[in-house]
Every structure is written in structure tokens, then in C-alpha cells.
C-alpha positions in Angstrom: 0.0 0.0 0.0 2.7 2.6 0.9 4.5 2.1 -2.5 1.2 2.5 -4.4 0.2 5.5 -2.3 3.6 7.2 -2.9 3.3 6.4 -6.7 -0.2 7.9 -6.8 0.9 10.9 -4.8 3.7 11.6 -7.2 1.2 11.6 -10.0 -0.8 14.3 -8.1 -3.5 12.1 -6.5 -4.0 12.4 -2.8 -4.1 9.1 -0.8 -5.2 8.0 2.7 -4.5 4.8 4.5 -7.2 3.7 7.0 -5.6 1.2 9.3 -5.8 -0.4 12.8 -2.0 -0.4 12.8 -0.8 3.2 13.0 2.6 2.2 14.3 3.4 0.4 11.1 2.0 3.2 9.0 4.4 5.6 10.6 7.3 3.2 10.1 6.7 2.5 6.5 5.9 6.1 5.6 2.4 6.5 4.3 1.5 10.0 3.0 -1.6 10.3 5.2 -3.1 7.9 7.7 -6.4 7.6 9.7 -5.8 5.2 12.6 -9.0 3.4 13.5 -8.5 1.3 16.6 -10.9 -1.5 15.5 -10.2 -5.2 15.0 -8.5 -6.3 11.8 -10.8 -6.5 8.8 -13.2 -4.0 10.3 -11.6 -0.6 9.6 -15.1 0.9 8.9 -16.9 -0.8 11.8 -19.1 -3.8 12.2 -20.7 -5.4 9.1 -24.1 -3.8 8.5 -23.5 -0.8 10.7 -24.1 1.8 8.0 -24.1 4.7 10.5 -20.6 3.8 11.8 -19.3 3.1 8.3 -20.5 6.5 7.1 -19.0 8.2 10.1 -15.6 6.7 9.4 -15.9 7.6 5.7 -16.7 11.2 6.5 -13.8 11.3 9.0 -11.5 9.9 6.4 -12.6 12.5 3.8 -12.0 15.3 6.3 -8.6 13.9 7.2 -7.7 13.6 3.5 -8.7 17.2 2.9 -7.1 18.7 6.0 -3.6 17.0 6.2 -0.9 19.0 4.6 2.2 17.4 6.0 3.3 14.1 4.6 3.5 11.2 7.1 0.8 12.6 9.3 -1.2 10.1 11.4 -4.6 11.1 12.7 -6.3 8.9 15.4 -10.0 8.4 15.0 -12.1 9.1 18.1 -14.5 6.4 17.1 -14.8 3.5 19.6 -15.5 -0.1 18.8 -19.0 -0.9 20.1 -18.4 -3.8 22.5 -15.4 -5.7 23.7 -12.4 -5.4 21.3 -10.8 -8.5 22.9 -13.9 -10.5 22.1 -14.1 -9.2 18.6 -10.4 -10.1 18.0 -11.0 -13.6 19.6 -13.9 -14.2 17.2 -11.9 -13.0 14.2 -8.9 -15.2 14.9 -8.9 -18.8 13.6 -8.6 -21.5 16.2 -5.3 -22.6 14.7 -2.9 -20.1 13.1 -1.9 -20.5 9.5 1.6 -22.0 9.0 3.1 -18.6 8.0 1.7 -16.9 11.1 2.8 -19.7 13.3 6.4 -19.3 11.9 6.5 -15.5 12.0 4.7 -14.8 15.3 7.8 -15.3 17.5 9.8 -12.9 15.2 7.0 -10.3 15.4 6.9 -10.5 19.1 10.7 -10.1 19.3 10.5 -7.0 17.1 7.8 -5.5 19.2 9.7 -6.2 22.5 12.8 -4.6 21.1 10.9 -1.5 20.0 9.3 -1.1 23.4 12.8 -1.1 25.0 14.1 1.6 22.8 
């Protein structure tokens, strides 16, 4: 996404990344980011919740219009309706895929190292 965003930006098109992972958006250098602290796969809210989806879309358009400094991350004030832990638990498969099982320890190590610094 960041490479595509930067390519589109260089052609004069404004881009915005909507993500539940603002830390990584900052690290990889997206032009503009709206951080939505929702479970993965639900950046616009729960399925069927048109009001929340519209709210996130309107917020995203406002952020897209108002950010003038590249690399800016704006944190949404929207709150997930219900327990985030429960939503994450329901989203996760009972058994991780082979690639996730292999990479999870490495991701944990990276996060631990970053917390120390």
C-alpha cells in the first residue's frame, strides 16, 4: 500500500491509508493515515453498521482534505462498540496458519525490542 500511495501521490493524486496499525503506517511512511482502533478487517466498523461506516468515511474524507504534512497520522475518536478483545478472539482462527505460526515469534521479538528503545 505505501508504495502504491507514494506512486499515486507523485502523480498528483491524494491518498489516505485507513488502518488499525498506525505504528506500522508511521514506520513505512504512508502519506496520510487515519488510525482506527478497530479489530483487523473492520476498519469501517461492524458489518451492516451503516451509520458507523458513514462516520468513518466522513472522517477519512475530512482527514484527506485537511492533512498538509506528509506522514501525518490522525487517530480516530470512534470507539469499537463492544469488547475489542472478544471481537479479536472471534476474528482469529482456532489454529494459526503456517506462515503466522512461523513468523509470530519474530514479530513478538521486534515489538519487544521497539518497546525497550
